C-alpha positions as CSV (number, residue, x, y, z in Angstrom):
1,M,5.9,56.1,-148.3
2,T,5.2,56.1,-144.6
3,F,6.5,58.9,-142.3
4,K,9.0,56.6,-140.6
5,R,10.7,55.6,-144.2
6,V,10.7,59.6,-145.1
7,R,12.4,60.1,-141.6
8,N,15.0,57.3,-141.8
9,L,15.9,58.5,-145.6
10,S,16.2,62.0,-144.7
11,I,18.6,60.8,-141.6
12,I,20.7,58.7,-144.1
13,I,20.6,61.6,-146.5
14,A,21.6,64.2,-143.6
15,S,24.4,62.0,-142.5
16,G,25.9,61.6,-145.5
17,F,26.4,65.4,-146.0
18,L,27.7,65.8,-143.0
19,T,30.2,63.1,-143.4
20,G,30.9,64.7,-146.8
21,C,31.8,68.0,-144.9
22,V,34.2,66.4,-142.7
23,S,36.1,64.5,-145.1
24,V,37.1,67.4,-146.6
25,K,40.8,68.3,-145.8
26,I,41.6,72.1,-145.8
27,P,45.4,72.8,-145.9
28,N,47.0,74.5,-143.1
29,F,48.4,77.7,-144.0
30,D,51.2,78.9,-142.0
31,F,51.2,82.5,-143.2
32,I,54.2,83.6,-141.2
33,K,56.6,81.3,-143.3
34,F,55.6,83.4,-146.5
35,T,58.2,86.2,-147.0
36,E,55.3,88.6,-147.5
37,F,54.1,88.4,-144.1
38,K,57.2,87.5,-142.3
39,Q,58.7,91.1,-141.9
40,D,55.3,92.1,-140.5
41,A,54.9,89.4,-138.0
42,E,58.3,90.1,-136.6
43,N,57.3,94.0,-136.3
44,V,54.1,93.6,-134.5
45,G,55.7,95.0,-131.3
46,D,55.5,98.3,-132.9
47,Y,52.1,99.4,-131.7
48,P,51.6,102.4,-129.6
49,K,50.7,102.4,-125.9
50,V,47.5,103.1,-124.4
51,E,49.1,105.8,-121.8
52,D,50.2,107.7,-125.3
53,A,46.7,107.9,-126.7
54,Q,45.1,111.4,-126.6
55,N,42.7,112.4,-124.1
56,A,38.7,112.9,-125.5
57,P,38.0,116.9,-125.9
58,E,36.5,118.5,-123.1
59,N,34.6,121.3,-125.3
60,L,32.1,119.5,-127.0
61,R,28.5,120.6,-127.2
62,T,25.7,119.2,-125.2
63,D,22.5,117.6,-127.2
64,E,20.7,120.6,-126.1
65,Q,23.2,123.1,-127.5
66,W,23.2,121.1,-130.8
67,D,19.3,121.1,-131.0
68,G,19.3,125.0,-129.9
69,A,21.9,125.6,-132.9
70,A,19.8,123.6,-135.5
71,N,16.6,125.0,-134.1
72,R,18.1,128.7,-134.9
73,I,19.3,127.5,-138.6
74,M,16.2,126.1,-139.2
75,S,13.9,129.2,-138.1
76,K,16.6,131.7,-140.2
77,R,15.7,129.2,-143.3
78,D,12.1,129.8,-142.6
79,A,12.4,133.4,-142.5
80,L,13.9,133.6,-145.7
81,K,11.8,135.4,-148.5
82,V,12.0,134.4,-152.1
83,P,13.3,137.1,-154.2
84,N,11.2,138.6,-156.8
85,S,12.2,137.3,-160.2
86,G,13.7,140.3,-162.0
87,D,10.6,141.1,-164.0
88,D,10.7,144.9,-163.4
89,K,14.5,145.0,-164.3
90,T,15.7,146.1,-167.5
91,G,18.4,144.5,-169.7
92,A,20.9,147.4,-168.7
93,D,20.2,147.0,-164.8
94,I,20.7,143.0,-165.1
95,E,24.0,143.7,-166.8
96,K,25.3,146.2,-164.1
97,E,24.3,143.7,-161.4
98,L,26.2,141.2,-163.4
99,E,29.1,143.2,-163.6
100,K,29.1,144.0,-159.9
101,V,28.7,140.6,-159.1
102,G,31.9,139.5,-161.5
103,A,34.1,142.4,-159.6
104,Q,33.1,140.8,-156.4
105,V,34.4,137.5,-157.6
106,D,37.3,138.8,-159.1
107,A,38.0,140.6,-155.7
108,Y,37.8,137.2,-153.7
109,K,39.9,135.5,-156.3
110,D,42.3,138.2,-156.0
111,D,42.5,137.7,-152.3
112,D,42.8,134.1,-152.3
113,P,46.6,133.2,-151.5
114,Q,47.1,130.5,-154.1
C-alpha cells in the first residue's frame, strides 16, 4: 500500500468513528423534575452570606516561629539518653517499679472525670 492509500483509509476510518460518536443520542435528564431533587432545588437560597463568615485568625505563628519550635523539639529528641536495660535490677526492684507505675495509672484514672 502506498502512503496516500494508508492516509485516505485512516481518514475514512477516523471520520466513521467521529460520525458514530455524533449519532449517539444522550437523553436530556432534568433532575429538577425528580422528587428527590425538587425540595433541594427550591431551598437553594439558604446559603450563608459572605458578610456572616468568620474572620481569619490573627494570632498565627510565623514560619520562623514554627521552624524554631520544631528545631527545639528535635534538639530535645536528640539529647535524650537511652535508659539502661535494667540488668542491674533484681526481680523485686522491677516488681516495686511496676507497682509504682500501676499506682500512678490508677491515680490518673481516678482523676478522669468520666
